[in-house]
Backbone as a ProteinNet text record, in pm:
[ID]
protein_1_A
[PRIMARY]
MARKYALRERAESVAATRERIVEATVALHEQLGPARTTISAIAGRANVQRLTVYRHFPDERSLFTACSAHWTARHPRPDAATWESIGDPRERLSTALREIYAFFRRTEAMTGHVLRDLHESPALREVAEPLVQYWLHVREVLDEDWQARGRRRQVVRAAIGHAIAFDTWRSLTGREGLSDAAAAAAMVEFVCAVGEP
[TERTIARY]
-9764.7	-9797.5	-9974.5	-10023.5	-10125.9	-10214.4	-10202	-10273.4	-10275.9	-10092.7	-10105.6	-10182.8	-10161.6	-10247.1	-10453	-10472.9	-10558.3	-10643	-10524.2	-10511.7	-10524.8	-10470.6	-10418.1	-10532	-10596.5	-10720.6	-10816.2	-10838.4	-10919.1	-10910.6	-10787	-10800.5	-10829.4	-10756	-10815.4	-10981.7	-11054.1	-11161.3	-11293.1	-11194.1	-11265.8	-11283.9	-11095.9	-11106.4	-11140.2	-11184.2	-11314.3	-11419.9	-11451.6	-11621.4	-11645.7	-11490.7	-11510.4	-11528.9	-11495.7	-11387.4	-11563.7	-11645.3	-11748.2	-11857.6	-11853.5	-11954.3	-11898.4	-11824.9	-11784.7	-11805.1	-11748.1	-11784.7	-11975.1	-12042.4	-12216.9	-12235.6	-12123.1	-12211.4	-12221.5	-12049.3	-12041.9	-12041	-12171.7	-12242.9	-12425.6	-12473.3	-12564.3	-12622.6	-12494.9	-12463.2	-12413.7	-12423.9	-12439.5	-12582	-12565.2	-12762.8	-12880.3	-12828.7	-12950.7	-12974.2	-12807	-12733.9	-12702.1	-12594.5	-12656.4	-12773.9	-12835.3	-12931.8	-13036.4	-13031.7	-13125.4	-13119.9	-12997	-12919.3	-12881.5	-12993.1	-13047.7	-12894.5	-12891.4	-12800.1	-12813.4	-12948.2	-13044.6	-13008.8	-13000.6	-12999.9	-12841.1	-12717.5	-12566.5	-12574.5	-12655.6	-12640.5	-12695.8	-12779.2	-12822.1	-12753.1	-12728.3	-12583.3	-12507.1	-12413.3	-12283.1	-12311.1	-12405.5	-12427.6	-12386	-12436.6	-12411	-12531.3	-12527.5	-12613.4	-12609.9	-12666.7	-12678.3	-12551.6	-12594.8	-12481.1	-12362.8	-12329.3	-12214.5	-12109.3	-12269.4	-12235.1	-12173.8	-12295.6	-12192.5	-12074.8	-12049.3	-11947.2	-11844.1	-11803	-11723.3	-11749.1	-11842.4	-11868.1	-11971	-11903.4	-12029.7	-12098.2	-12042.2	-12102.2	-12170.9	-12218	-12204.6	-12088.3	-12004.1	-11872.4	-11777.6	-11754.5	-11636	-11721.8	-11870.7	-11893.9	-11914.3	-11900.5	-11866.7	-11754.8	-11620.1	-11461.5	-11442.8	-11437.4	-11411.9	-11437.9	-11531.5	-11638.2	-11613	-11583.7	-11503.3	-11374.6	-11256	-11199.6	-11162.4	-11274.1	-11200.9	-11272.3	-11433.1	-11446.8	-11345.5	-11275.8	-11190.1	-11078.7	-11023.6	-10872.2	-10923.4	-11071.9	-11062.7	-11096.2	-11140	-11227.3	-11119.8	-10979.7	-10929.7	-10956	-10996.5	-10987.3	-10853.9	-10951.8	-10818.9	-10733	-10622.1	-10490.2	-10477.6	-10490.6	-10533	-10378.4	-10270.9	-10131.8	-10083.1	-10126.2	-10085.5	-10123.3	-10212.9	-10277.5	-10193.3	-10101.3	-10046.5	-9935	-9921.2	-9823.1	-9850.5	-9990.9	-9961.7	-10015.8	-9944.8	-9952.3	-10066.7	-10074.7	-10264.3	-10357.6	-10414.1	-10591.5	-10681.7	-10657	-10800.9	-10767.9	-10682.6	-10576.8	-10583.9	-10546.6	-10546	-10715	-10806.3	-10888.8	-10959.2	-10958.5	-10978.2	-10954.4	-10829.9	-10727.6	-10837.8	-10820.1	-10913.1	-11042.3	-11191.8	-11300.1	-11296.3	-11218.5	-11250.3	-11249.7	-11071.7	-11053.4	-11198.2	-11220.9	-11335.2	-11481.6	-11522	-11553.3	-11632	-11500	-11470	-11499.3	-11427	-11434.2	-11595.2	-11674.3	-11824.9	-11900.9	-11831.8	-11916.7	-11909.1	-11766.8	-11773	-11783.2	-11836.6	-11867.6	-12043.6	-12033.7	-12252.5	-12327.1	-12314.4	-12418.4	-12401.2	-12241.1	-12200.3	-12222.9	-12170	-12149.5	-12267.1	-12407.4	-12481.4	-12609.5	-12574.3	-12632.4	-12556.7	-12437	-12361.5	-12390.4	-12362.9	-12428.5	-12571.3	-12650.1	-12765.1	-12736.7	-12759.1	-12741.5	-12647.3	-12597.1	-12497.9	-12574.6	-12697.3	-12728	-12828.1	-12783.3	-12904.4	-12832.5	-12685.6	-12632.1	-12526.4	-12488.5	-12329.7	-12222	-12300.9	-12140	-12070.3	-12200.9	-12122.6	-12080.2	-12132.4	-12072.9	-11912.4	-11880.7	-11754.2	-11689.6	-11683.8	-11638.1	-11563.4	-11640.6	-11703.5	-11602.3	-11529.3	-11465.9	-11344.1	-11293.2	-11146.3	-11175	-11343.6	-11408.5	-11369.2	-11468.7	-11462.2	-11372	-11256	-11101.4	-11051.7	-11077.8	-10972.2	-11107.8	-11185.4	-11288.2	-11249.3	-11213.7	-11131.7	-11033.2	-10894.4	-10797.3	-10851.2	-10901.3	-10952.4	-10940.5	-11059	-11130.4	-10921.1	-10863.3	-10828	-10656.2	-10629.1	-10585.7	-10578.4	-10734.9	-10737.1	-10857.3	-10816.7	-10875.5	-10740.5	-10561.4	-10503.3	-10457.2	-10396.8	-10366	-10503.7	-10588	-10655.3	-10674	-10687	-10614.3	-10739.4	-10847.2	-10982.8	-10937.3	-11025.4	-10964.3	-11053.1	-11100	-11257.5	-11353.9	-11460.9	-11553.9	-11587	-11540.4	-11500.6	-11407.2	-11352.4	-11239.4	-11283.8	-11433.1	-11557.2	-11615.9	-11630.9	-11704.6	-11664.9	-11574.8	-11467.1	-11408.1	-11412.1	-11387.7	-11493.3	-11679.4	-11776.3	-11813.9	-11732.1	-11793	-11719.8	-11596.4	-11508.6	-11540.7	-11563.6	-11653.1	-11805.4	-11884.3	-12002.5	-11934.6	-11842.9	-11774.1	-11783.5	-11714.4	-11638.8	-11729.9	-11875.3	-11986	-12018.7	-12001.5	-12122.6	-12258.7	-12326.9	-12440	-12484.4	-12394.4	-12334.1	-12270.4	-12221.9	-12206.6	-12319	-12414.6	-12485.8	-12636.4	-12647	-12700.2	-12711.7	-12592.5	-12509.7	-12576.8	-12493	-12519.5	-12584.1	-12628.2	-12784.6	-12905.5	-12971.5	-13060.6	-13089.4	-12974.8	-12940.3	-12845.1	-12834.7	-12824.7	-12667.5	-12569.7	-12418.1	-12310	-12219.5	-12171.7	-12039.2	-11994.7	-11861.8	-11765.2	-11745.3	-11657.2	-11737	-11879.7	-11918.3	-11943.8	-11958.2	-11985.2	-11836.7	-11742.8	-11652	-11613.8	-11597.5	-11614.5	-11682.9	-11849	-11944.7	-11841	-11820.1	-11767.9	-11655.4	-11563.9	-11463.9	-11517.7	-11597.6	-11605.4	-11680.5	-11747.4	-11860.7	-11764.2	-11656.2	-11538.6	-11484.3	-11415	-11368.9	-11446.4	-11535.8	-11674.1	-11688.4	-11660.1	-11627.8	-11527	-11374.7	-11304.3	-11187.1	-11120.8	-11045.5	-10896.3	-10835.9	-10720.7	-10617.4
-19578.6	-19452.3	-19343.3	-19367.3	-19358.8	-19435.9	-19543.1	-19584.1	-19483.5	-19457.7	-19335.3	-19181.3	-19153.8	-19032.2	-19071.1	-19180.7	-19182.5	-19232.3	-19241	-19273.5	-19126	-19057	-18887.9	-18807.7	-18847.6	-18741.3	-18831	-18913.4	-18988.9	-18970.1	-18946.9	-18888	-18718.5	-18624.4	-18507.3	-18489	-18601.8	-18576.3	-18610.5	-18687.5	-18734.7	-18626.7	-18515.6	-18428.3	-18325.4	-18299.7	-18199.4	-18193.6	-18336.2	-18383.9	-18362.6	-18421.3	-18416.5	-18219.5	-18135.8	-17999.4	-17952	-17984.9	-17904.1	-17971.9	-18096.5	-18101.7	-18075.2	-17997.1	-17962.4	-17753.5	-17726.5	-17565.2	-17615.4	-17629.8	-17686.8	-17700.7	-17777.7	-17808.3	-17670.6	-17593.8	-17496.2	-17359.5	-17353	-17259.4	-17268.6	-17385.2	-17396	-17374.8	-17430.7	-17425.8	-17301.8	-17183.2	-17052.1	-17011.6	-17084	-17049.7	-17041.7	-17169.8	-17230.3	-17262.4	-17335.8	-17410	-17560.1	-17564.6	-17758.3	-17826.5	-17784.5	-17907.6	-17875	-17807.4	-17816.2	-17821.4	-17796.5	-17887.7	-18003.8	-18018.3	-18201.5	-18280.5	-18399.9	-18474.1	-18380.6	-18406.7	-18378.6	-18227.4	-18177	-17945	-17978.7	-18118.8	-18078.9	-18162.6	-18268.4	-18288.5	-18264.4	-18184.2	-18029.7	-17961.2	-17893.9	-17752.7	-17849.1	-17984.8	-17991.3	-18024.9	-18059.8	-18132.2	-18279.2	-18379.8	-18469.9	-18570.6	-18672.7	-18757.2	-18799.5	-18828.2	-18859	-18944.6	-19083.8	-19164.5	-19071.3	-19009.3	-18963.4	-18890.3	-18856.4	-18755.7	-18896.6	-18991.6	-19026.4	-19129.3	-19178.9	-19240.3	-19162.2	-19035.1	-18931.2	-18872.6	-18902.2	-18847.5	-18960.9	-19043.5	-19185.4	-19104.8	-19039.6	-19035.2	-18826.4	-18768.7	-18611.8	-18588.9	-18658.9	-18609.9	-18562.7	-18664.4	-18660.3	-18539.8	-18552.2	-18423.1	-18294.7	-18226.3	-18142.6	-18089.3	-18233	-18203.7	-18191.4	-18207.6	-18141.3	-18007.4	-18006.8	-17821.6	-17739.9	-17741.9	-17696.5	-17657.5	-17734.9	-17721.6	-17632	-17653.8	-17567.7	-17382.7	-17393.3	-17291.4	-17205.2	-17272.3	-17240.2	-17186.7	-17271.2	-17169.7	-17050.1	-17019.5	-16854.3	-16786.9	-16777.7	-16786.9	-16807.1	-16756.5	-16761.3	-16641.5	-16708.6	-16653.4	-16575.1	-16435.1	-16329.3	-16426.2	-16400.8	-16512.3	-16458.8	-16526.4	-16446.2	-16455.9	-16504.9	-16488.4	-16318	-16301.7	-16109.1	-16071.4	-16033.8	-15984.8	-15994.6	-16110.3	-16181.9	-16070.8	-15998.3	-15908.4	-15788.7	-15739.6	-15688.9	-15623.6	-15539.3	-15541.2	-15556	-15413.7	-15340.6	-15445.5	-15482.5	-15556.3	-15484.8	-15402.1	-15290.6	-15292	-15297.2	-15181.9	-15359.6	-15480.7	-15598.5	-15626.6	-15576.7	-15612.8	-15555	-15428.9	-15346.5	-15412.3	-15424.4	-15463	-15582.5	-15712.9	-15813.5	-15811.1	-15704.9	-15702.8	-15704.7	-15561.3	-15477.6	-15571.8	-15682.4	-15852.6	-15871	-15953.4	-16066.1	-15975.4	-15851.4	-15862.6	-15811.5	-15799.4	-15745.8	-15930.4	-15993.8	-16163.4	-16194.8	-16191.4	-16211.8	-16137.7	-16012.4	-15933.8	-15978.8	-16056.3	-16079.8	-16233.4	-16359.5	-16450.7	-16483.7	-16409.8	-16376.8	-16501.2	-16472.3	-16601.7	-16712.1	-16753.1	-16924.9	-16936.4	-16824.7	-16841.6	-16842.5	-16757.5	-16791.2	-16939.9	-16956.1	-17144.6	-17219.9	-17201.7	-17363.7	-17311.1	-17146.8	-17164	-17214.6	-17208.9	-17256.6	-17406.6	-17428.5	-17608.9	-17683.8	-17656.8	-17753.9	-17806.2	-17800.1	-17878.6	-17981	-17998	-18070	-18173.2	-18150.5	-18228	-18326	-18455.8	-18489	-18446.8	-18486.2	-18457	-18312	-18284.2	-18116.9	-18029.7	-18091.6	-18040.6	-18092.7	-18248.4	-18290.5	-18227.3	-18203.8	-18155.4	-17978.5	-17906.7	-17787.8	-17776.9	-17898.4	-17870.6	-17785.2	-17777.4	-17741.6	-17545.7	-17487.7	-17436.4	-17350.8	-17415.6	-17432.1	-17484.1	-17495.7	-17504.6	-17286.2	-17317.2	-17147.5	-17057.6	-17068.4	-16933.5	-16981	-17088	-17106.1	-16995.4	-17068	-16982.3	-16788.1	-16770.2	-16613.5	-16585.9	-16649.4	-16600.1	-16568.9	-16699.4	-16733.9	-16560.2	-16575.4	-16484	-16352.6	-16326.6	-16213.4	-16170.4	-16268.2	-16232.9	-16259	-16229.2	-16203.5	-16064.3	-16039.8	-15876.4	-15800.6	-15875	-15812	-15805.4	-15702.6	-15680.3	-15814	-15805.1	-15844.3	-15912.4	-16043.5	-16090.3	-16145.3	-16309.8	-16347.6	-16354.4	-16305.9	-16308.7	-16228.9	-16115.3	-15962.4	-15991.2	-16144.6	-16245.4	-16281.7	-16365.9	-16434.9	-16375.2	-16250.2	-16096.6	-16085.9	-16091.2	-15991.9	-16160.7	-16282.8	-16384.3	-16346.5	-16347	-16420	-16281.7	-16106.1	-16023.6	-16028	-16107.1	-16149.7	-16223.1	-16317.9	-16432.9	-16363.4	-16277.4	-16229.2	-16173.2	-16078.6	-15952.1	-16029.6	-16180.3	-16177.9	-16311.3	-16316.9	-16382.6	-16354.5	-16431.2	-16381.7	-16363.3	-16415.1	-16358.1	-16160.5	-16203.3	-16042.1	-15977	-15979.8	-15855.3	-15908.4	-15971.9	-15990.8	-15852.5	-15914.6	-15813.8	-15701	-15575.2	-15491.6	-15407.3	-15520.1	-15407.7	-15443.3	-15566.4	-15574.3	-15498	-15637.6	-15491.9	-15349.9	-15352.5	-15197.6	-15089.4	-15137.7	-15085.2	-15022	-15078.2	-15002.4	-15025.5	-14973.5	-15034.7	-15077.9	-15201.6	-15256.7	-15191.2	-15083.7	-15015.1	-14965.1	-14935.6	-14851.9	-15013.2	-15083.7	-15209.6	-15280.2	-15245.7	-15289.8	-15276.5	-15092.8	-14962.8	-14974.8	-14985.8	-15068	-15172.9	-15261.9	-15399.6	-15389.1	-15292.7	-15275.6	-15167.9	-15096.2	-15065.7	-15118.2	-15191	-15313.2	-15371.8	-15461.1	-15541.6	-15418.9	-15320.5	-15178.5	-15172.6	-15191.1	-15103.4	-15233.6	-15366.7	-15469.1	-15517.5	-15450.7	-15514.7	-15409.8	-15312.8	-15199.7	-15318	-15291.6	-15332.3	-15302.7
-5239.5	-5224.9	-5219.6	-5290.9	-5349.7	-5206.5	-5124.8	-4994.5	-4898.8	-4863.3	-4826.8	-4775	-4945.5	-4998.9	-4875.9	-4969.7	-4889	-4740	-4711.8	-4550.7	-4479.2	-4520.2	-4475.4	-4514	-4619.7	-4635.4	-4571.3	-4610.7	-4495.6	-4336.7	-4247.4	-4139.3	-4120.3	-4208	-4227.1	-4237.6	-4286.2	-4281.3	-4175.8	-4142.2	-3994.1	-3903	-3961.8	-3809.2	-3839	-3984.5	-3970	-3966.2	-3972.2	-3915.6	-3800.3	-3726.6	-3568.9	-3527.7	-3615.7	-3577.3	-3637.6	-3715.8	-3805.1	-3570.4	-3578.9	-3441	-3331.8	-3296.1	-3184.5	-3215.1	-3282.4	-3368.7	-3342.6	-3377.3	-3349.8	-3256	-3142.3	-3027.6	-2914.5	-2971.2	-2907.8	-2939.7	-3060.4	-3115.1	-3029.2	-3026.4	-2960.9	-2822.5	-2712.4	-2577	-2589.6	-2668.1	-2654.7	-2640.9	-2774.5	-2772.6	-2729.3	-2689	-2585.2	-2448.9	-2458.4	-2346.8	-2368	-2294.8	-2263.8	-2226.1	-2187.9	-2129.8	-2198.8	-2333.2	-2416.9	-2545.1	-2552	-2678.9	-2680.1	-2840.2	-2837.7	-2932.7	-2932.1	-3028.7	-3206	-3169.9	-3348.6	-3401	-3354	-3333.3	-3364.3	-3302.1	-3377.6	-3490.3	-3476.1	-3634.4	-3780	-3701.7	-3823.9	-3832.3	-3773.8	-3771.4	-3816	-3757.3	-3809.3	-4011	-4025.2	-4171.9	-4174.6	-3991.2	-4033.5	-3982.5	-3992	-3925.1	-3786.2	-3715.1	-3537.8	-3554.8	-3607.9	-3597.4	-3613.4	-3686	-3676	-3530.4	-3493.8	-3355.1	-3238.2	-3261.9	-3108.4	-3120.1	-3338.2	-3341.5	-3298.2	-3304.5	-3214.4	-3094.6	-3050.7	-2930.7	-2880.1	-2782.3	-2737.7	-2667.8	-2581.5	-2407	-2369.6	-2304	-2287	-2249.3	-2145.5	-2080.6	-2189.6	-2310	-2418.7	-2459.3	-2545.9	-2587.3	-2495.8	-2411.1	-2302.9	-2313	-2304.8	-2255.7	-2381.8	-2495.8	-2614.1	-2685.8	-2582.6	-2660	-2530.2	-2430.6	-2300.5	-2317.8	-2410.1	-2421.6	-2586.1	-2659.3	-2805.2	-2733.7	-2680.8	-2654.1	-2549.3	-2468.4	-2363.2	-2394.3	-2552.3	-2612.1	-2694.8	-2725	-2793.9	-2665	-2543.8	-2406.3	-2299.7	-2299.1	-2186.2	-2109.2	-1953.2	-1839.2	-1819.2	-1720.2	-1656.9	-1600.3	-1552.1	-1557.6	-1408.4	-1325.8	-1162.2	-1073.1	-1200.5	-1130.4	-1172.1	-1272.4	-1273.4	-1197.9	-1090.9	-961.5	-833.1	-828.1	-635.7	-731.2	-778.3	-725.3	-688.3	-707.1	-665.9	-536.2	-457.9	-318.1	-266.3	-332.1	-180.8	-208.9	-157.8	-164.8	-221	-209.3	-266.6	-432.7	-458.1	-645.2	-713.2	-601	-650.5	-719.3	-567.8	-646.9	-753.5	-759.4	-866.5	-998.4	-993.7	-1087.1	-1182.4	-1056.6	-1090.5	-1163.3	-1066.2	-1105.2	-1229.9	-1266	-1422.9	-1522.4	-1483.6	-1586.1	-1514.6	-1480.4	-1419.6	-1487.3	-1481.8	-1573.3	-1695.1	-1752.9	-1855.7	-1969.2	-1953.8	-1873.9	-1930.7	-1840.6	-1805.4	-1909	-1996.9	-2072.5	-2261.3	-2223.3	-2337	-2319.1	-2245.4	-2193.9	-2166	-2133.8	-2076.5	-2130.3	-2255.6	-2300.8	-2254	-2304.5	-2289.7	-2116.5	-2049.9	-1875.6	-1819.6	-1832.9	-1820.7	-1865.7	-1969.1	-2027.3	-1907	-1930.1	-1818.7	-1672	-1602.7	-1486.2	-1450.9	-1527.8	-1584.8	-1533.9	-1624.9	-1645.8	-1564.4	-1476.5	-1423.6	-1358.4	-1244.2	-1201.5	-1270	-1331.2	-1473.1	-1532.5	-1519.6	-1576.6	-1443.4	-1446.6	-1403.4	-1467.9	-1624.5	-1654.1	-1665.4	-1706.7	-1748.4	-1618.6	-1453.1	-1344.8	-1345.1	-1380.8	-1324.6	-1477.5	-1572.3	-1757.3	-1621.3	-1558.2	-1518.5	-1379.6	-1363.7	-1209.9	-1221.1	-1357.6	-1363.4	-1317.9	-1377.7	-1360.2	-1210.2	-1129.3	-985	-903.4	-969.2	-928.6	-923.7	-1063.2	-1116.5	-1000.5	-1005.4	-949.4	-712.9	-677.5	-610.1	-580.8	-658	-657.7	-690.6	-777.2	-769.7	-608	-530.7	-431	-368.5	-348.1	-235.8	-279	-430.7	-391.6	-387	-474.3	-413.9	-220.5	-148.7	-46.2	40.2	7.9	84.9	130	211.6	310.6	316.8	358.5	373.6	519.3	647.2	806.4	881.3	791	910.4	998.1	1097.5	1206.6	1235.3	1263.4	1373.9	1223.5	1281	1210.2	1101.1	1129.5	1052.1	898	955.2	824.1	674.4	754.2	715.9	633.7	726.4	620.2	451	535.5	411	303.8	302.8	207.7	142	221.8	141.2	70.1	114.6	24.2	-142	-106.4	-221.6	-319.1	-249.3	-344.3	-382.2	-372.5	-363.8	-483.6	-472.3	-596.8	-691	-697.9	-837.2	-896.9	-869.6	-890.6	-971.5	-1135.5	-1223.5	-1217.4	-1105.4	-1119.2	-1037	-935.1	-929.2	-1001.2	-1106.5	-1205	-1301.3	-1312.6	-1440.5	-1325.5	-1230.1	-1085.3	-1148.4	-1121.6	-1148.5	-1236.5	-1359.2	-1494.1	-1573	-1610.8	-1646.8	-1546.6	-1463.7	-1351.4	-1308.3	-1243.7	-1174	-1314.6	-1421.5	-1510.2	-1510.2	-1449.4	-1385.3	-1536.2	-1543.9	-1632.7	-1615.8	-1651.8	-1619.6	-1437.9	-1507.8	-1465.4	-1343	-1330.2	-1222.1	-1099.2	-1193.9	-1121.3	-1027.7	-1103.4	-1011.2	-895.8	-915.4	-822.7	-754.6	-750.3	-614.4	-521	-635.9	-531.8	-437.7	-544.8	-430.8	-320.2	-279	-178.5	-99.7	-146.2	-50.6	-20.6	-97.8	20.2	114.9	62.3	198.1	317.4	301.5	380.8	526	446.6	546.6	620.3	545.1	620	569.5	573.2	525.2	532.2	407.8	380.7	496.3
[MASK]
+++++++++++++++++++++++++++++++++++++++++++++++++++++++++++++++++++++++++++++++++++++++++++++++++++++++++++++++++++++++++++++++++++++++++++++++++++++++++++++++++++++++++++++++++++++++++++++++++++++

């Protein structure tokens, strides 16, 4: 009985250490970005040895995967399925942009750092692939039912892609000083100007 208790206690300790490492890494990614986060900094923040970090996460990919799962569970992306039931494409886009821009507001530091660092790390790009697929799906959902055809259709699609981009939101709300709601409304007008639904 004592052996079982000791094994359970050991497993709980290992799990707690792993959780501390993941939380330390997420905090550093949000503060500095993945490319500027070192194993030494993670170990220091988690109060463990560098070797302990490597023992739990032998490579960048395993560390990024654990951190992504941890962070995403606490910051779920807007659910594109809820927009599909909105028949009017203008209203669908307006609803989606308000939710997307609110998400960007809540996650600005992490989103900005990850997007900045993607080109520096093949492991980060690989782990971020589901995120890329998510945004492609969002564009597909928002691209439905616009009446434009041919070249104009391509422009509508590009305008929607621009409207849902993090950099667009950051430019409109940061550099230009618009509120999230005003930025969303401006992008709806922009898309409508190139292709009425």
